[in-house]
C-alpha positions as CSV (number, residue, x, y, z in Angstrom):
1,M,-191.4,42.0,-107.9
2,I,-191.1,38.6,-106.8
3,S,-187.6,37.8,-105.3
4,F,-186.2,34.5,-103.1
5,A,-184.8,34.3,-99.6
6,H,-182.4,31.2,-100.7
7,P,-182.4,31.5,-104.3
8,W,-179.6,28.7,-104.6
9,L,-182.6,26.3,-103.7
10,L,-183.7,26.5,-107.3
11,L,-181.3,25.1,-108.7
12,L,-182.4,21.5,-106.9
13,L,-185.9,21.9,-109.4
14,P,-184.2,20.0,-111.9
15,V,-183.1,17.3,-109.6
16,V,-186.5,17.1,-107.5
17,L,-188.1,16.7,-111.1
18,W,-186.3,13.7,-112.4
19,L,-186.3,12.3,-108.6
20,G,-190.0,12.7,-109.2
21,W,-190.4,11.0,-112.8
22,S,-188.1,8.2,-111.8
23,F,-190.3,7.1,-108.8
24,R,-193.3,7.5,-110.8
25,A,-191.8,5.3,-113.6
26,S,-191.0,2.3,-110.9
27,A,-192.8,-0.7,-110.1
28,P,-196.4,-0.8,-108.7
29,A,-197.0,-1.4,-105.4
30,A,-195.9,-4.5,-103.6
31,F,-199.9,-6.0,-103.9
32,S,-200.1,-5.1,-107.4
33,R,-199.8,-9.1,-108.0
34,A,-200.7,-11.9,-105.8
35,P,-198.5,-13.9,-103.7
36,V,-196.9,-17.2,-105.4
37,L,-197.8,-19.0,-102.3
38,L,-201.4,-17.8,-102.3
39,R,-203.6,-17.4,-104.7
40,H,-207.4,-16.1,-104.6
41,P,-209.6,-14.2,-107.1
42,A,-210.1,-11.6,-104.3
43,L,-206.6,-10.9,-103.5
44,A,-206.2,-10.1,-107.2
45,R,-208.9,-7.6,-107.3
46,L,-207.3,-6.1,-104.2
47,G,-203.8,-5.9,-105.6
48,Q,-205.1,-4.3,-108.9
49,G,-206.8,-1.6,-107.2
50,Q,-204.2,-0.8,-104.8
51,A,-201.9,-0.4,-108.0
52,Q,-204.2,1.7,-109.9
53,T,-204.7,4.4,-106.7
54,A,-200.9,4.4,-106.3
55,S,-200.3,5.0,-109.7
56,A,-202.6,7.9,-109.4
57,A,-201.1,9.6,-106.8
58,R,-197.3,9.1,-108.3
59,R,-198.5,10.8,-111.3
60,W,-198.5,14.2,-108.8
61,L,-195.1,13.2,-107.3
62,P,-193.0,15.3,-109.6
63,L,-195.5,18.4,-109.0
64,V,-195.5,17.8,-105.1
65,L,-191.7,18.1,-105.0
66,A,-191.5,20.7,-107.3
67,L,-194.0,23.2,-104.7
68,L,-191.7,21.7,-101.7
69,A,-188.7,22.9,-103.6
70,L,-189.8,26.3,-104.2
71,A,-191.3,26.7,-100.8
72,A,-188.0,26.1,-99.6
73,A,-186.7,28.6,-101.6
74,R,-189.0,31.1,-99.9
75,P,-190.7,33.4,-102.8
76,Q,-191.1,37.2,-101.2
77,S,-192.2,40.5,-102.3
78,E,-192.0,43.9,-100.7
79,G,-194.6,45.9,-99.1
80,G,-194.8,48.8,-97.0
81,W,-191.7,51.1,-95.8
82,L,-190.8,49.8,-92.4
83,P,-191.0,52.8,-89.3
84,P,-187.6,53.5,-88.8
85,E,-186.4,53.9,-85.0
86,G,-185.8,57.0,-83.7
87,E,-182.4,58.2,-82.6
88,G,-182.5,58.7,-79.1
89,R,-180.8,61.3,-77.3
90,D,-178.8,61.0,-73.7
91,I,-180.6,63.8,-71.2
92,L,-179.4,63.9,-67.5
93,L,-181.8,64.8,-64.7
94,L,-180.3,66.6,-62.1
95,I,-182.7,67.0,-58.9
96,D,-182.2,69.2,-55.7
97,A,-182.8,67.1,-52.8
98,S,-182.5,69.8,-50.4
99,P,-184.4,70.4,-47.5
100,S,-186.4,73.4,-49.0
101,M,-187.9,71.0,-51.7
102,A,-190.0,69.9,-48.7
103,I,-192.0,73.0,-48.3
104,H,-195.5,72.6,-49.0
105,D,-196.8,75.7,-51.2
106,M,-197.8,73.6,-54.4
107,T,-201.0,72.2,-54.9
108,L,-201.4,69.1,-56.9
109,E,-205.0,67.8,-57.6
110,G,-206.3,70.1,-55.2
111,T,-203.7,69.4,-52.6
112,S,-201.1,70.8,-50.8
113,V,-198.1,69.2,-51.4
114,P,-194.5,69.9,-51.0
115,R,-192.1,70.6,-54.2
116,M,-190.9,67.3,-54.5
117,A,-194.2,65.6,-55.0
118,V,-194.9,68.0,-57.8
119,L,-191.4,67.6,-59.4
120,K,-191.8,63.8,-59.1
121,Q,-194.8,63.4,-61.0
122,A,-193.8,65.9,-63.9
123,A,-190.5,64.0,-64.3
124,Q,-192.1,60.5,-64.1
125,G,-194.3,62.0,-67.1
126,F,-191.2,63.2,-68.8
127,I,-189.5,59.9,-68.6
128,D,-192.3,57.7,-69.7
129,A,-192.4,60.2,-73.3
130,R,-188.4,59.5,-73.4
131,V,-189.0,56.1,-75.0
132,Q,-185.7,55.8,-77.4
133,D,-183.4,58.0,-74.8
134,R,-180.5,57.1,-72.1
135,L,-181.6,58.8,-69.1
136,G,-179.4,59.4,-66.4
137,L,-180.1,61.0,-62.6
138,I,-178.0,63.1,-60.5
139,V,-178.9,64.0,-57.1
140,F,-177.4,66.8,-54.9
141,S,-177.9,68.7,-51.8
142,D,-174.6,68.9,-49.7
143,A,-173.0,67.0,-52.4
144,A,-173.6,65.6,-55.9
145,A,-174.0,61.7,-56.6
146,T,-174.8,60.1,-59.7
147,A,-178.1,57.8,-58.8
148,V,-178.5,55.5,-62.0
149,P,-176.2,56.5,-64.7
150,L,-177.4,56.9,-68.3
151,T,-179.1,53.9,-69.4
152,T,-182.1,53.2,-71.5
153,D,-183.8,51.3,-68.2
154,R,-186.7,53.7,-67.6
155,A,-187.7,52.1,-64.6
156,A,-184.6,52.2,-62.9
157,V,-184.6,55.8,-63.5
158,A,-188.4,55.9,-62.4
159,A,-187.6,54.1,-59.1
160,Q,-184.7,56.2,-57.9
161,L,-186.5,58.9,-58.6
162,A,-189.8,58.0,-56.3
163,R,-187.1,57.3,-53.4
164,L,-186.0,60.7,-52.9
165,T,-186.2,62.1,-49.8
166,P,-185.6,66.0,-49.6
167,G,-182.8,66.5,-47.0
168,S,-181.8,63.0,-46.9
169,T,-178.4,64.1,-47.6
170,G,-177.9,67.3,-46.0
171,A,-179.1,70.9,-46.1
172,A,-176.9,72.6,-48.7
173,T,-177.6,73.3,-52.6
174,A,-174.5,72.0,-54.3
175,I,-175.3,73.0,-57.9
176,G,-171.9,73.3,-59.4
177,E,-171.3,69.9,-57.7
178,S,-174.2,68.2,-59.5
179,L,-172.7,70.1,-62.8
180,G,-169.5,68.7,-62.3
181,V,-170.7,65.1,-61.5
182,A,-172.7,65.3,-65.0
183,L,-169.8,66.8,-66.7
184,R,-167.3,63.9,-65.8
185,Q,-170.1,61.3,-66.9
186,I,-169.9,63.1,-70.5
187,E,-166.2,63.7,-71.1
188,G,-164.9,62.2,-74.2
189,R,-168.7,61.4,-75.5
190,E,-169.0,62.3,-79.4
191,H,-172.7,63.7,-78.8
192,P,-172.9,65.8,-75.4
193,P,-176.1,64.8,-73.6
194,V,-178.4,67.7,-72.9
195,I,-178.6,68.3,-68.8
196,V,-182.0,69.3,-66.9
197,L,-181.4,70.8,-63.8
198,F,-184.4,70.8,-60.9
199,T,-183.8,73.2,-58.0
200,D,-185.8,75.6,-55.7
201,G,-182.9,77.7,-54.5
202,D,-178.9,79.2,-55.6
203,N,-175.8,77.5,-55.2
204,T,-174.9,77.3,-51.7
205,G,-172.8,74.3,-50.7
206,G,-169.8,72.4,-52.2
207,V,-166.4,72.8,-53.5
208,L,-166.9,73.0,-57.4
209,R,-168.3,76.7,-58.4
210,P,-171.1,77.0,-61.0
211,R,-169.1,79.3,-62.9
212,E,-166.2,76.7,-63.3
213,A,-168.1,73.8,-64.1
214,L,-169.8,76.3,-66.9
215,A,-166.8,77.4,-68.3
216,Y,-165.9,73.2,-68.9
217,A,-169.5,72.8,-70.2
218,E,-169.1,75.7,-72.7
219,R,-166.1,73.9,-74.4
220,L,-167.8,70.5,-74.4
221,G,-171.3,72.1,-76.4
222,L,-173.5,70.5,-74.1
223,R,-177.0,72.7,-73.6
224,L,-178.6,73.1,-69.8
225,Y,-182.4,73.3,-69.1
226,T,-182.8,75.4,-65.5
227,V,-186.1,75.1,-64.1
228,A,-186.6,76.9,-60.9
229,V,-189.3,74.4,-58.9
230,T,-190.5,77.1,-56.5
231,P,-193.4,79.9,-57.0
232,D,-190.8,82.7,-55.8
233,E,-188.2,83.9,-57.7
234,V,-184.9,83.0,-57.0
235,P,-182.1,85.4,-55.4
236,P,-178.5,85.2,-56.4
237,T,-177.0,83.9,-52.8
238,P,-173.8,85.9,-52.0
239,Q,-170.4,84.0,-52.1
240,G,-167.7,84.0,-49.7
241,D,-164.9,85.5,-52.2
242,G,-167.5,88.4,-53.2
243,L,-167.9,86.7,-56.7
244,R,-171.6,86.4,-57.8
245,E,-171.9,83.2,-59.1
246,P,-174.3,83.1,-62.7
247,T,-178.0,83.1,-62.0
248,L,-180.3,79.8,-63.7
249,A,-181.1,81.8,-66.2
250,E,-177.3,83.1,-67.2
251,M,-176.3,79.3,-66.8
252,S,-179.0,78.5,-69.6
253,E,-178.0,81.1,-71.7
254,I,-174.2,80.2,-71.7
255,T,-175.1,76.8,-72.9
256,G,-177.8,77.7,-75.6
257,G,-180.4,76.0,-73.3
258,A,-183.5,77.9,-71.6
259,A,-184.4,78.5,-68.0
260,Y,-187.7,78.6,-66.5
261,Q,-189.6,78.8,-63.6
262,A,-192.5,76.4,-62.0
263,G,-194.4,77.7,-59.7
264,D,-197.2,75.2,-59.8
265,A,-197.5,71.3,-61.1
266,D,-199.5,72.5,-64.5
267,S,-196.7,74.9,-64.9
268,L,-194.2,72.6,-64.6
269,A,-195.8,69.9,-67.1
270,R,-195.9,72.6,-69.6
271,I,-192.2,73.8,-69.0
272,L,-191.3,69.7,-69.5
273,A,-193.6,69.1,-72.3
274,E,-191.9,72.4,-74.1
275,I,-188.1,70.7,-73.3
276,D,-189.2,67.4,-74.9
277,R,-190.6,69.2,-78.0
278,R,-186.9,71.2,-78.3
279,E,-185.3,68.2,-77.6
280,A,-187.2,65.4,-79.8
281,T,-185.7,62.3,-81.2
282,T,-184.5,62.5,-84.4
283,T,-186.0,60.1,-86.8
284,P,-184.0,59.2,-90.2
285,P,-186.3,58.4,-93.6
286,P,-187.0,54.8,-94.1
287,S,-184.7,52.5,-95.3
288,E,-186.2,49.0,-95.3
289,R,-189.6,47.4,-96.3
290,V,-191.8,44.9,-95.3
291,K,-190.8,41.4,-96.4
292,L,-194.5,39.4,-97.6
293,E,-193.6,35.6,-97.3
294,W,-195.4,33.6,-100.3
295,Y,-193.8,30.2,-99.5
296,P,-197.5,29.1,-97.5
297,A,-199.1,28.9,-100.9
298,P,-196.7,26.1,-102.6
299,L,-196.5,24.5,-99.5
300,G,-199.8,24.4,-99.0
301,L,-200.9,23.2,-102.2
302,A,-198.1,20.6,-102.0
303,L,-199.6,19.3,-98.8
304,L,-203.4,19.5,-100.3
305,L,-201.7,17.2,-103.4
306,L,-200.6,15.0,-100.8
307,A,-203.4,14.7,-98.7
308,L,-205.2,14.0,-101.9
309,G,-203.1,11.2,-103.1
310,Q,-203.4,9.6,-100.0
311,L,-207.4,9.7,-99.9
312,R,-207.5,8.1,-103.4
313,E,-205.3,5.4,-101.9
314,L,-207.3,4.7,-99.1
315,R,-210.5,4.9,-101.2
316,G,-209.3,2.7,-103.8
317,G,-207.9,0.1,-101.1
318,R,-211.7,0.0,-99.6
319,A,-213.4,0.0,-103.0
320,A,-211.1,-2.8,-104.1
């Protein structure tokens, strides 16, 4: 069904037709009769020929103006449905940068590499896949700090990820502190982001304990995925007050997430692919259609008639 983007321009059609008819009925061209001061039979024939061709061109003028008005109103029809944009998620990546992440006990393409190198490659693939999401990066060792706040600039997140160096900010593993920094970022948000925690050990530093951060995280309703980036089991580390901190698996269970252990590059890639599927971008049903523009047809026809009229006028002048 044809509709118009500017239907009010159709109201100009009667005016345009009237102007065209008025001009069509106007006096012939200036050369239709010979000048009074200079009379010659050849000039008379030239004037008659130009008058005839100009008159023929003016016959099309009402149609040309009507076609131009129709093109200006932009006739349209509806095509197929436009694919809707997915509703992105907020995802915070918490990455352990303690010295143990430099241990060479993993292989990547047949070469022995540190844990951090395997983590960087897998996390880069995860970042590239989350096109619609806002991503943030928090780094922790002795303490925790925000490297990149939540942003849609995936290149900025990837750049900071590439700069990470194990042991550059301390020797401990402050998991509780990293959760605290994340919670401060998401406090007050209507939809708490997903948190993915990468570490190769238990909490060994920081002021805020994981159990304290988890109590608040549970109230906020966020999901925590934990990934142990080590081929070995992560035993709980005794705390100074004698209270046992929750394991990585318990942290994920409390928040409704999931716990994983990546012993090599392939398993880490599979884990992140599974998290990507579990936290897939939601896509609403389509609500807009493609607009097919039809104004080129009347516009092209109007220009063709103008060109033909001009051509006839030029040929008439030469023939005369």
